PyMOL CGO cylinders between C-alpha atoms (Angstrom):
from pymol import cmd
from pymol.cgo import CYLINDER

trace = [
    CYLINDER, 263.73, 113.07, -19.20, 262.55, 110.22, -21.29, 0.3, 1, 1, 1, 1, 1, 1,
    CYLINDER, 262.55, 110.22, -21.29, 259.15, 108.88, -20.53, 0.3, 1, 1, 1, 1, 1, 1,
    CYLINDER, 259.15, 108.88, -20.53, 258.85, 105.23, -21.13, 0.3, 1, 1, 1, 1, 1, 1,
    CYLINDER, 258.85, 105.23, -21.13, 255.80, 103.70, -22.71, 0.3, 1, 1, 1, 1, 1, 1,
    CYLINDER, 255.80, 103.70, -22.71, 255.01, 101.83, -19.47, 0.3, 1, 1, 1, 1, 1, 1,
    CYLINDER, 255.01, 101.83, -19.47, 254.99, 105.03, -17.40, 0.3, 1, 1, 1, 1, 1, 1,
    CYLINDER, 254.99, 105.03, -17.40, 252.73, 106.75, -19.92, 0.3, 1, 1, 1, 1, 1, 1,
    CYLINDER, 252.73, 106.75, -19.92, 250.25, 103.91, -19.70, 0.3, 1, 1, 1, 1, 1, 1,
    CYLINDER, 250.25, 103.91, -19.70, 250.28, 103.98, -15.87, 0.3, 1, 1, 1, 1, 1, 1,
    CYLINDER, 250.28, 103.98, -15.87, 249.71, 107.73, -15.78, 0.3, 1, 1, 1, 1, 1, 1,
    CYLINDER, 249.71, 107.73, -15.78, 246.83, 107.44, -18.18, 0.3, 1, 1, 1, 1, 1, 1,
    CYLINDER, 246.83, 107.44, -18.18, 245.22, 104.71, -16.06, 0.3, 1, 1, 1, 1, 1, 1,
    CYLINDER, 245.22, 104.71, -16.06, 245.44, 106.79, -12.85, 0.3, 1, 1, 1, 1, 1, 1,
    CYLINDER, 245.44, 106.79, -12.85, 243.87, 109.77, -14.60, 0.3, 1, 1, 1, 1, 1, 1,
    CYLINDER, 243.87, 109.77, -14.60, 241.08, 107.60, -15.86, 0.3, 1, 1, 1, 1, 1, 1,
    CYLINDER, 241.08, 107.60, -15.86, 240.37, 106.33, -12.32, 0.3, 1, 1, 1, 1, 1, 1,
    CYLINDER, 240.37, 106.33, -12.32, 240.32, 109.85, -10.85, 0.3, 1, 1, 1, 1, 1, 1,
    CYLINDER, 240.32, 109.85, -10.85, 238.02, 111.05, -13.62, 0.3, 1, 1, 1, 1, 1, 1,
    CYLINDER, 238.02, 111.05, -13.62, 235.62, 108.19, -12.98, 0.3, 1, 1, 1, 1, 1, 1,
    CYLINDER, 235.62, 108.19, -12.98, 235.61, 109.12, -9.27, 0.3, 1, 1, 1, 1, 1, 1,
    CYLINDER, 235.61, 109.12, -9.27, 234.68, 112.72, -9.94, 0.3, 1, 1, 1, 1, 1, 1,
    CYLINDER, 234.68, 112.72, -9.94, 232.01, 112.14, -12.57, 0.3, 1, 1, 1, 1, 1, 1,
    CYLINDER, 232.01, 112.14, -12.57, 230.81, 108.67, -11.65, 0.3, 1, 1, 1, 1, 1, 1,
    CYLINDER, 230.81, 108.67, -11.65, 229.81, 109.41, -8.03, 0.3, 1, 1, 1, 1, 1, 1,
    CYLINDER, 229.81, 109.41, -8.03, 231.81, 106.71, -6.35, 0.3, 1, 1, 1, 1, 1, 1,
    CYLINDER, 231.81, 106.71, -6.35, 233.23, 108.88, -3.56, 0.3, 1, 1, 1, 1, 1, 1,
    CYLINDER, 233.23, 108.88, -3.56, 232.28, 107.74, 0.04, 0.3, 1, 1, 1, 1, 1, 1,
    CYLINDER, 232.28, 107.74, 0.04, 229.41, 109.62, 1.80, 0.3, 1, 1, 1, 1, 1, 1,
    CYLINDER, 229.41, 109.62, 1.80, 227.60, 109.55, 5.19, 0.3, 1, 1, 1, 1, 1, 1,
    CYLINDER, 227.60, 109.55, 5.19, 224.65, 107.14, 5.40, 0.3, 1, 1, 1, 1, 1, 1,
    CYLINDER, 224.65, 107.14, 5.40, 222.42, 106.65, 8.48, 0.3, 1, 1, 1, 1, 1, 1,
    CYLINDER, 222.42, 106.65, 8.48, 219.22, 104.70, 9.00, 0.3, 1, 1, 1, 1, 1, 1,
    CYLINDER, 219.22, 104.70, 9.00, 216.76, 105.05, 11.89, 0.3, 1, 1, 1, 1, 1, 1,
    CYLINDER, 216.76, 105.05, 11.89, 213.51, 103.28, 12.74, 0.3, 1, 1, 1, 1, 1, 1,
    CYLINDER, 213.51, 103.28, 12.74, 210.66, 104.59, 14.87, 0.3, 1, 1, 1, 1, 1, 1,
    CYLINDER, 210.66, 104.59, 14.87, 210.72, 102.73, 18.19, 0.3, 1, 1, 1, 1, 1, 1,
    CYLINDER, 210.72, 102.73, 18.19, 208.15, 99.92, 18.47, 0.3, 1, 1, 1, 1, 1, 1,
    CYLINDER, 208.15, 99.92, 18.47, 205.24, 100.43, 20.89, 0.3, 1, 1, 1, 1, 1, 1,
    CYLINDER, 205.24, 100.43, 20.89, 202.90, 97.76, 22.28, 0.3, 1, 1, 1, 1, 1, 1,
    CYLINDER, 202.90, 97.76, 22.28, 199.75, 98.04, 24.39, 0.3, 1, 1, 1, 1, 1, 1,
    CYLINDER, 199.75, 98.04, 24.39, 197.58, 95.50, 26.15, 0.3, 1, 1, 1, 1, 1, 1,
    CYLINDER, 197.58, 95.50, 26.15, 193.89, 95.59, 26.99, 0.3, 1, 1, 1, 1, 1, 1,
    CYLINDER, 193.89, 95.59, 26.99, 193.09, 97.34, 30.28, 0.3, 1, 1, 1, 1, 1, 1,
    CYLINDER, 193.09, 97.34, 30.28, 192.02, 95.08, 33.13, 0.3, 1, 1, 1, 1, 1, 1,
    CYLINDER, 192.02, 95.08, 33.13, 188.37, 95.20, 34.21, 0.3, 1, 1, 1, 1, 1, 1,
    CYLINDER, 188.37, 95.20, 34.21, 186.99, 92.83, 36.84, 0.3, 1, 1, 1, 1, 1, 1,
    CYLINDER, 186.99, 92.83, 36.84, 184.52, 92.65, 39.70, 0.3, 1, 1, 1, 1, 1, 1,
    CYLINDER, 184.52, 92.65, 39.70, 183.80, 89.68, 41.92, 0.3, 1, 1, 1, 1, 1, 1,
    CYLINDER, 183.80, 89.68, 41.92, 181.77, 89.21, 45.08, 0.3, 1, 1, 1, 1, 1, 1,
    CYLINDER, 181.77, 89.21, 45.08, 182.03, 86.96, 48.09, 0.3, 1, 1, 1, 1, 1, 1,
    CYLINDER, 182.03, 86.96, 48.09, 179.20, 85.06, 49.75, 0.3, 1, 1, 1, 1, 1, 1,
    CYLINDER, 179.20, 85.06, 49.75, 177.20, 87.08, 52.24, 0.3, 1, 1, 1, 1, 1, 1,
    CYLINDER, 177.20, 87.08, 52.24, 175.90, 85.48, 55.41, 0.3, 1, 1, 1, 1, 1, 1,
    CYLINDER, 175.90, 85.48, 55.41, 173.31, 87.90, 56.70, 0.3, 1, 1, 1, 1, 1, 1,
    CYLINDER, 173.31, 87.90, 56.70, 170.86, 85.70, 58.58, 0.3, 1, 1, 1, 1, 1, 1,
    CYLINDER, 170.86, 85.70, 58.58, 171.68, 83.22, 61.31, 0.3, 1, 1, 1, 1, 1, 1,
    CYLINDER, 171.68, 83.22, 61.31, 169.97, 80.68, 63.55, 0.3, 1, 1, 1, 1, 1, 1,
    CYLINDER, 169.97, 80.68, 63.55, 170.67, 82.57, 66.78, 0.3, 1, 1, 1, 1, 1, 1,
    CYLINDER, 170.67, 82.57, 66.78, 170.33, 86.21, 67.79, 0.3, 1, 1, 1, 1, 1, 1,
    CYLINDER, 170.33, 86.21, 67.79, 171.75, 87.32, 71.11, 0.3, 1, 1, 1, 1, 1, 1,
    CYLINDER, 171.75, 87.32, 71.11, 169.94, 89.33, 73.72, 0.3, 1, 1, 1, 1, 1, 1,
    CYLINDER, 169.94, 89.33, 73.72, 170.80, 92.97, 73.13, 0.3, 1, 1, 1, 1, 1, 1,
    CYLINDER, 170.80, 92.97, 73.13, 170.27, 93.85, 76.78, 0.3, 1, 1, 1, 1, 1, 1,
    CYLINDER, 170.27, 93.85, 76.78, 173.13, 91.56, 77.79, 0.3, 1, 1, 1, 1, 1, 1,
    CYLINDER, 173.13, 91.56, 77.79, 171.04, 89.14, 79.84, 0.3, 1, 1, 1, 1, 1, 1,
    CYLINDER, 171.04, 89.14, 79.84, 171.84, 85.45, 79.65, 0.3, 1, 1, 1, 1, 1, 1,
    CYLINDER, 171.84, 85.45, 79.65, 170.49, 83.37, 76.80, 0.3, 1, 1, 1, 1, 1, 1,
    CYLINDER, 170.49, 83.37, 76.80, 169.55, 84.22, 73.24, 0.3, 1, 1, 1, 1, 1, 1,
    CYLINDER, 169.55, 84.22, 73.24, 166.50, 86.17, 72.15, 0.3, 1, 1, 1, 1, 1, 1,
    CYLINDER, 166.50, 86.17, 72.15, 165.92, 83.93, 69.12, 0.3, 1, 1, 1, 1, 1, 1,
    CYLINDER, 165.92, 83.93, 69.12, 167.44, 80.52, 68.46, 0.3, 1, 1, 1, 1, 1, 1,
    CYLINDER, 167.44, 80.52, 68.46, 167.10, 77.23, 66.64, 0.3, 1, 1, 1, 1, 1, 1,
    CYLINDER, 167.10, 77.23, 66.64, 169.43, 74.33, 65.93, 0.3, 1, 1, 1, 1, 1, 1,
    CYLINDER, 169.43, 74.33, 65.93, 169.87, 74.80, 62.19, 0.3, 1, 1, 1, 1, 1, 1,
    CYLINDER, 169.87, 74.80, 62.19, 167.52, 77.08, 60.24, 0.3, 1, 1, 1, 1, 1, 1,
    CYLINDER, 167.52, 77.08, 60.24, 168.08, 80.78, 59.77, 0.3, 1, 1, 1, 1, 1, 1,
    CYLINDER, 168.08, 80.78, 59.77, 165.39, 82.76, 61.55, 0.3, 1, 1, 1, 1, 1, 1,
    CYLINDER, 165.39, 82.76, 61.55, 163.80, 86.18, 61.62, 0.3, 1, 1, 1, 1, 1, 1,
    CYLINDER, 163.80, 86.18, 61.62, 161.39, 87.34, 64.31, 0.3, 1, 1, 1, 1, 1, 1,
    CYLINDER, 161.39, 87.34, 64.31, 160.55, 90.49, 66.24, 0.3, 1, 1, 1, 1, 1, 1,
    CYLINDER, 160.55, 90.49, 66.24, 163.65, 91.77, 68.06, 0.3, 1, 1, 1, 1, 1, 1,
    CYLINDER, 163.65, 91.77, 68.06, 166.19, 90.34, 65.61, 0.3, 1, 1, 1, 1, 1, 1,
    CYLINDER, 166.19, 90.34, 65.61, 168.99, 92.40, 64.06, 0.3, 1, 1, 1, 1, 1, 1,
    CYLINDER, 168.99, 92.40, 64.06, 171.22, 90.95, 61.36, 0.3, 1, 1, 1, 1, 1, 1,
    CYLINDER, 171.22, 90.95, 61.36, 174.34, 92.68, 60.08, 0.3, 1, 1, 1, 1, 1, 1,
    CYLINDER, 174.34, 92.68, 60.08, 176.72, 91.58, 57.35, 0.3, 1, 1, 1, 1, 1, 1,
    CYLINDER, 176.72, 91.58, 57.35, 178.98, 93.04, 54.68, 0.3, 1, 1, 1, 1, 1, 1,
    CYLINDER, 178.98, 93.04, 54.68, 178.58, 92.81, 50.94, 0.3, 1, 1, 1, 1, 1, 1,
    CYLINDER, 178.58, 92.81, 50.94, 182.14, 92.43, 49.70, 0.3, 1, 1, 1, 1, 1, 1,
    CYLINDER, 182.14, 92.43, 49.70, 183.26, 93.22, 46.17, 0.3, 1, 1, 1, 1, 1, 1,
    CYLINDER, 183.26, 93.22, 46.17, 186.73, 92.69, 44.71, 0.3, 1, 1, 1, 1, 1, 1,
    CYLINDER, 186.73, 92.69, 44.71, 187.45, 95.27, 42.03, 0.3, 1, 1, 1, 1, 1, 1,
    CYLINDER, 187.45, 95.27, 42.03, 190.29, 95.65, 39.54, 0.3, 1, 1, 1, 1, 1, 1,
    CYLINDER, 190.29, 95.65, 39.54, 189.88, 98.35, 36.93, 0.3, 1, 1, 1, 1, 1, 1,
    CYLINDER, 189.88, 98.35, 36.93, 192.50, 100.22, 34.98, 0.3, 1, 1, 1, 1, 1, 1,
    CYLINDER, 192.50, 100.22, 34.98, 189.80, 102.50, 33.58, 0.3, 1, 1, 1, 1, 1, 1,
    CYLINDER, 189.80, 102.50, 33.58, 187.57, 104.96, 35.43, 0.3, 1, 1, 1, 1, 1, 1,
    CYLINDER, 187.57, 104.96, 35.43, 184.39, 103.15, 36.38, 0.3, 1, 1, 1, 1, 1, 1,
    CYLINDER, 184.39, 103.15, 36.38, 181.38, 103.06, 38.68, 0.3, 1, 1, 1, 1, 1, 1,
    CYLINDER, 181.38, 103.06, 38.68, 180.29, 100.23, 40.94, 0.3, 1, 1, 1, 1, 1, 1,
    CYLINDER, 180.29, 100.23, 40.94, 176.57, 100.17, 41.58, 0.3, 1, 1, 1, 1, 1, 1,
    CYLINDER, 176.57, 100.17, 41.58, 173.68, 97.93, 42.50, 0.3, 1, 1, 1, 1, 1, 1,
    CYLINDER, 173.68, 97.93, 42.50, 171.50, 96.79, 39.62, 0.3, 1, 1, 1, 1, 1, 1,
    CYLINDER, 171.50, 96.79, 39.62, 168.06, 95.25, 39.13, 0.3, 1, 1, 1, 1, 1, 1,
    CYLINDER, 168.06, 95.25, 39.13, 169.23, 91.95, 40.60, 0.3, 1, 1, 1, 1, 1, 1,
    CYLINDER, 169.23, 91.95, 40.60, 169.13, 93.71, 43.97, 0.3, 1, 1, 1, 1, 1, 1,
    CYLINDER, 169.13, 93.71, 43.97, 165.77, 92.59, 45.25, 0.3, 1, 1, 1, 1, 1, 1,
    CYLINDER, 165.77, 92.59, 45.25, 163.61, 91.23, 48.02, 0.3, 1, 1, 1, 1, 1, 1,
    CYLINDER, 163.61, 91.23, 48.02, 161.71, 88.00, 47.64, 0.3, 1, 1, 1, 1, 1, 1,
    CYLINDER, 161.71, 88.00, 47.64, 159.22, 87.43, 50.42, 0.3, 1, 1, 1, 1, 1, 1,
    CYLINDER, 159.22, 87.43, 50.42, 155.68, 86.31, 51.05, 0.3, 1, 1, 1, 1, 1, 1,
    CYLINDER, 155.68, 86.31, 51.05, 155.47, 88.00, 54.43, 0.3, 1, 1, 1, 1, 1, 1,
    CYLINDER, 155.47, 88.00, 54.43, 152.37, 90.15, 55.07, 0.3, 1, 1, 1, 1, 1, 1,
    CYLINDER, 152.37, 90.15, 55.07, 152.81, 93.75, 53.96, 0.3, 1, 1, 1, 1, 1, 1,
    CYLINDER, 152.81, 93.75, 53.96, 152.54, 95.10, 57.52, 0.3, 1, 1, 1, 1, 1, 1,
    CYLINDER, 152.54, 95.10, 57.52, 155.48, 92.95, 58.60, 0.3, 1, 1, 1, 1, 1, 1,
    CYLINDER, 155.48, 92.95, 58.60, 157.51, 94.00, 55.56, 0.3, 1, 1, 1, 1, 1, 1,
    CYLINDER, 157.51, 94.00, 55.56, 156.93, 97.61, 56.58, 0.3, 1, 1, 1, 1, 1, 1,
    CYLINDER, 156.93, 97.61, 56.58, 158.31, 96.85, 60.05, 0.3, 1, 1, 1, 1, 1, 1,
    CYLINDER, 158.31, 96.85, 60.05, 161.56, 95.36, 58.75, 0.3, 1, 1, 1, 1, 1, 1,
    CYLINDER, 161.56, 95.36, 58.75, 164.08, 98.19, 58.57, 0.3, 1, 1, 1, 1, 1, 1,
    CYLINDER, 164.08, 98.19, 58.57, 166.96, 98.00, 56.08, 0.3, 1, 1, 1, 1, 1, 1,
    CYLINDER, 166.96, 98.00, 56.08, 170.14, 100.08, 56.18, 0.3, 1, 1, 1, 1, 1, 1,
    CYLINDER, 170.14, 100.08, 56.18, 172.65, 99.75, 53.32, 0.3, 1, 1, 1, 1, 1, 1,
    CYLINDER, 172.65, 99.75, 53.32, 176.06, 101.34, 53.79, 0.3, 1, 1, 1, 1, 1, 1,
    CYLINDER, 176.06, 101.34, 53.79, 177.68, 103.06, 56.73, 0.3, 1, 1, 1, 1, 1, 1,
    CYLINDER, 177.68, 103.06, 56.73, 174.90, 103.83, 59.27, 0.3, 1, 1, 1, 1, 1, 1,
    CYLINDER, 174.90, 103.83, 59.27, 176.45, 107.28, 59.77, 0.3, 1, 1, 1, 1, 1, 1,
    CYLINDER, 176.45, 107.28, 59.77, 176.10, 108.01, 56.04, 0.3, 1, 1, 1, 1, 1, 1,
    CYLINDER, 176.10, 108.01, 56.04, 173.94, 105.27, 54.52, 0.3, 1, 1, 1, 1, 1, 1,
    CYLINDER, 173.94, 105.27, 54.52, 173.44, 104.62, 50.84, 0.3, 1, 1, 1, 1, 1, 1,
    CYLINDER, 173.44, 104.62, 50.84, 169.86, 103.62, 51.63, 0.3, 1, 1, 1, 1, 1, 1,
    CYLINDER, 169.86, 103.62, 51.63, 167.57, 103.61, 54.64, 0.3, 1, 1, 1, 1, 1, 1,
    CYLINDER, 167.57, 103.61, 54.64, 164.08, 102.18, 54.28, 0.3, 1, 1, 1, 1, 1, 1,
    CYLINDER, 164.08, 102.18, 54.28, 162.03, 99.06, 54.70, 0.3, 1, 1, 1, 1, 1, 1,
    CYLINDER, 162.03, 99.06, 54.70, 161.80, 95.64, 53.13, 0.3, 1, 1, 1, 1, 1, 1,
    CYLINDER, 161.80, 95.64, 53.13, 158.43, 96.74, 51.80, 0.3, 1, 1, 1, 1, 1, 1,
    CYLINDER, 158.43, 96.74, 51.80, 160.01, 99.73, 50.02, 0.3, 1, 1, 1, 1, 1, 1,
    CYLINDER, 160.01, 99.73, 50.02, 162.61, 97.51, 48.38, 0.3, 1, 1, 1, 1, 1, 1,
    CYLINDER, 162.61, 97.51, 48.38, 160.02, 94.93, 47.45, 0.3, 1, 1, 1, 1, 1, 1,
    CYLINDER, 160.02, 94.93, 47.45, 157.85, 97.57, 45.76, 0.3, 1, 1, 1, 1, 1, 1,
    CYLINDER, 157.85, 97.57, 45.76, 160.87, 99.05, 43.97, 0.3, 1, 1, 1, 1, 1, 1,
    CYLINDER, 160.87, 99.05, 43.97, 161.52, 95.75, 42.22, 0.3, 1, 1, 1, 1, 1, 1,
    CYLINDER, 161.52, 95.75, 42.22, 158.53, 96.25, 39.95, 0.3, 1, 1, 1, 1, 1, 1,
    CYLINDER, 158.53, 96.25, 39.95, 159.06, 99.98, 39.43, 0.3, 1, 1, 1, 1, 1, 1,
    CYLINDER, 159.06, 99.98, 39.43, 162.69, 100.14, 38.35, 0.3, 1, 1, 1, 1, 1, 1,
    CYLINDER, 162.69, 100.14, 38.35, 165.94, 100.25, 40.23, 0.3, 1, 1, 1, 1, 1, 1,
    CYLINDER, 165.94, 100.25, 40.23, 166.00, 100.88, 43.97, 0.3, 1, 1, 1, 1, 1, 1,
    CYLINDER, 166.00, 100.88, 43.97, 166.94, 104.36, 45.04, 0.3, 1, 1, 1, 1, 1, 1,
    CYLINDER, 166.94, 104.36, 45.04, 170.41, 103.35, 46.24, 0.3, 1, 1, 1, 1, 1, 1,
    CYLINDER, 170.41, 103.35, 46.24, 171.98, 102.21, 42.98, 0.3, 1, 1, 1, 1, 1, 1,
    CYLINDER, 171.98, 102.21, 42.98, 175.43, 103.84, 43.29, 0.3, 1, 1, 1, 1, 1, 1,
    CYLINDER, 175.43, 103.84, 43.29, 177.98, 102.21, 45.55, 0.3, 1, 1, 1, 1, 1, 1,
    CYLINDER, 177.98, 102.21, 45.55, 181.24, 103.95, 44.70, 0.3, 1, 1, 1, 1, 1, 1,
    CYLINDER, 181.24, 103.95, 44.70, 183.23, 105.65, 41.95, 0.3, 1, 1, 1, 1, 1, 1,
    CYLINDER, 183.23, 105.65, 41.95, 186.23, 103.55, 40.95, 0.3, 1, 1, 1, 1, 1, 1,
    CYLINDER, 186.23, 103.55, 40.95, 189.31, 105.54, 39.87, 0.3, 1, 1, 1, 1, 1, 1,
    CYLINDER, 189.31, 105.54, 39.87, 191.54, 104.34, 37.05, 0.3, 1, 1, 1, 1, 1, 1,
    CYLINDER, 191.54, 104.34, 37.05, 194.50, 102.20, 38.15, 0.3, 1, 1, 1, 1, 1, 1,
    CYLINDER, 194.50, 102.20, 38.15, 192.51, 100.36, 40.82, 0.3, 1, 1, 1, 1, 1, 1,
    CYLINDER, 192.51, 100.36, 40.82, 194.20, 97.03, 41.43, 0.3, 1, 1, 1, 1, 1, 1,
    CYLINDER, 194.20, 97.03, 41.43, 192.62, 94.44, 43.72, 0.3, 1, 1, 1, 1, 1, 1,
    CYLINDER, 192.62, 94.44, 43.72, 190.53, 96.83, 45.80, 0.3, 1, 1, 1, 1, 1, 1,
    CYLINDER, 190.53, 96.83, 45.80, 188.15, 95.33, 48.37, 0.3, 1, 1, 1, 1, 1, 1,
    CYLINDER, 188.15, 95.33, 48.37, 184.95, 97.33, 48.73, 0.3, 1, 1, 1, 1, 1, 1,
    CYLINDER, 184.95, 97.33, 48.73, 182.69, 96.49, 51.65, 0.3, 1, 1, 1, 1, 1, 1,
    CYLINDER, 182.69, 96.49, 51.65, 179.10, 97.61, 51.98, 0.3, 1, 1, 1, 1, 1, 1,
    CYLINDER, 179.10, 97.61, 51.98, 177.48, 96.97, 55.37, 0.3, 1, 1, 1, 1, 1, 1,
    CYLINDER, 177.48, 96.97, 55.37, 173.87, 95.78, 55.38, 0.3, 1, 1, 1, 1, 1, 1,
    CYLINDER, 173.87, 95.78, 55.38, 171.64, 95.68, 58.45, 0.3, 1, 1, 1, 1, 1, 1,
    CYLINDER, 171.64, 95.68, 58.45, 168.10, 94.35, 58.74, 0.3, 1, 1, 1, 1, 1, 1,
    CYLINDER, 168.10, 94.35, 58.74, 166.11, 94.65, 61.94, 0.3, 1, 1, 1, 1, 1, 1,
    CYLINDER, 166.11, 94.65, 61.94, 162.59, 93.93, 63.23, 0.3, 1, 1, 1, 1, 1, 1,
    CYLINDER, 162.59, 93.93, 63.23, 161.35, 96.12, 66.04, 0.3, 1, 1, 1, 1, 1, 1,
    CYLINDER, 161.35, 96.12, 66.04, 159.96, 94.15, 68.98, 0.3, 1, 1, 1, 1, 1, 1,
    CYLINDER, 159.96, 94.15, 68.98, 157.39, 96.87, 69.70, 0.3, 1, 1, 1, 1, 1, 1,
    CYLINDER, 157.39, 96.87, 69.70, 156.01, 97.51, 66.22, 0.3, 1, 1, 1, 1, 1, 1,
    CYLINDER, 156.01, 97.51, 66.22, 152.36, 97.71, 67.22, 0.3, 1, 1, 1, 1, 1, 1,
    CYLINDER, 152.36, 97.71, 67.22, 151.47, 94.79, 64.93, 0.3, 1, 1, 1, 1, 1, 1,
    CYLINDER, 151.47, 94.79, 64.93, 151.40, 92.04, 67.50, 0.3, 1, 1, 1, 1, 1, 1,
    CYLINDER, 151.40, 92.04, 67.50, 148.40, 90.24, 66.00, 0.3, 1, 1, 1, 1, 1, 1,
    CYLINDER, 148.40, 90.24, 66.00, 149.82, 90.16, 62.46, 0.3, 1, 1, 1, 1, 1, 1,
    CYLINDER, 149.82, 90.16, 62.46, 153.15, 88.93, 63.79, 0.3, 1, 1, 1, 1, 1, 1,
    CYLINDER, 153.15, 88.93, 63.79, 151.53, 86.27, 65.96, 0.3, 1, 1, 1, 1, 1, 1,
    CYLINDER, 151.53, 86.27, 65.96, 149.28, 85.07, 63.13, 0.3, 1, 1, 1, 1, 1, 1,
    CYLINDER, 149.28, 85.07, 63.13, 152.33, 84.74, 60.85, 0.3, 1, 1, 1, 1, 1, 1,
    CYLINDER, 152.33, 84.74, 60.85, 154.24, 82.75, 63.48, 0.3, 1, 1, 1, 1, 1, 1,
    CYLINDER, 154.24, 82.75, 63.48, 151.27, 80.42, 64.05, 0.3, 1, 1, 1, 1, 1, 1,
    CYLINDER, 151.27, 80.42, 64.05, 150.79, 79.97, 60.30, 0.3, 1, 1, 1, 1, 1, 1,
    CYLINDER, 150.79, 79.97, 60.30, 154.47, 79.05, 60.02, 0.3, 1, 1, 1, 1, 1, 1,
    CYLINDER, 154.47, 79.05, 60.02, 153.94, 76.42, 62.70, 0.3, 1, 1, 1, 1, 1, 1,
    CYLINDER, 153.94, 76.42, 62.70, 151.01, 74.76, 60.94, 0.3, 1, 1, 1, 1, 1, 1,
    CYLINDER, 151.01, 74.76, 60.94, 152.65, 74.63, 57.54, 0.3, 1, 1, 1, 1, 1, 1,
    CYLINDER, 152.65, 74.63, 57.54, 152.72, 78.04, 55.83, 0.3, 1, 1, 1, 1, 1, 1,
    CYLINDER, 152.72, 78.04, 55.83, 156.28, 78.72, 54.70, 0.3, 1, 1, 1, 1, 1, 1,
    CYLINDER, 156.28, 78.72, 54.70, 157.07, 82.39, 55.30, 0.3, 1, 1, 1, 1, 1, 1,
    CYLINDER, 157.07, 82.39, 55.30, 160.54, 83.33, 54.06, 0.3, 1, 1, 1, 1, 1, 1,
    CYLINDER, 160.54, 83.33, 54.06, 162.58, 86.42, 53.36, 0.3, 1, 1, 1, 1, 1, 1,
    CYLINDER, 162.58, 86.42, 53.36, 165.44, 86.52, 50.85, 0.3, 1, 1, 1, 1, 1, 1,
    CYLINDER, 165.44, 86.52, 50.85, 167.43, 89.62, 50.09, 0.3, 1, 1, 1, 1, 1, 1,
    CYLINDER, 167.43, 89.62, 50.09, 169.99, 89.56, 47.28, 0.3, 1, 1, 1, 1, 1, 1,
    CYLINDER, 169.99, 89.56, 47.28, 172.27, 92.29, 46.03, 0.3, 1, 1, 1, 1, 1, 1,
    CYLINDER, 172.27, 92.29, 46.03, 173.58, 92.27, 42.47, 0.3, 1, 1, 1, 1, 1, 1,
    CYLINDER, 173.58, 92.27, 42.47, 176.31, 94.71, 41.48, 0.3, 1, 1, 1, 1, 1, 1,
    CYLINDER, 176.31, 94.71, 41.48, 177.61, 95.92, 38.13, 0.3, 1, 1, 1, 1, 1, 1,
    CYLINDER, 177.61, 95.92, 38.13, 180.91, 97.60, 37.26, 0.3, 1, 1, 1, 1, 1, 1,
    CYLINDER, 180.91, 97.60, 37.26, 180.52, 100.07, 34.39, 0.3, 1, 1, 1, 1, 1, 1,
    CYLINDER, 180.52, 100.07, 34.39, 183.25, 102.02, 32.60, 0.3, 1, 1, 1, 1, 1, 1,
    CYLINDER, 183.25, 102.02, 32.60, 182.64, 105.76, 32.70, 0.3, 1, 1, 1, 1, 1, 1,
    CYLINDER, 182.64, 105.76, 32.70, 183.09, 108.10, 29.75, 0.3, 1, 1, 1, 1, 1, 1,
]
cmd.load_cgo(trace, "trace")
């Protein structure tokens, strides 16, 4: 068989291509790429707010159920022997971290009432069956200058708390039969002639992240 010059050239070219494939590394191969998945985080929510508390009023009903009020005026809030005032401190809490809600040093009593009357004003904070604090206005007033009151903790707040409403009942009462009739009468007469006796109780709360 006679090999033509053209066929010889073609055969040589094919051999050259195959040789380049073996030694030049141009054969196909598997190739995969992978990226680590992206991950994003946001800051955890942390919020506490409080609503207005209306503890005192201008009228206190007769506890014995007889007609008429024990204590009343047209406009001003009043306190007097035989009054009992109850309200709820309400806190709105959102916390995605473990935290503690507690009273702080803004919880205080501001009053110029005589000490004997302050000692007759009973204060209950929390559920009466299991109160956070039971004492007197006098005790709270004295605590203001000596550090935090003894009822600082309100409640532990678990992580993932979203829009919780925490209510803390507060009751203040003045016993009608306290045994301090003269002091009480003198204070009422002094109020009439121009001495301004007042009682203000405020409760500040703080939400603190726990370790």
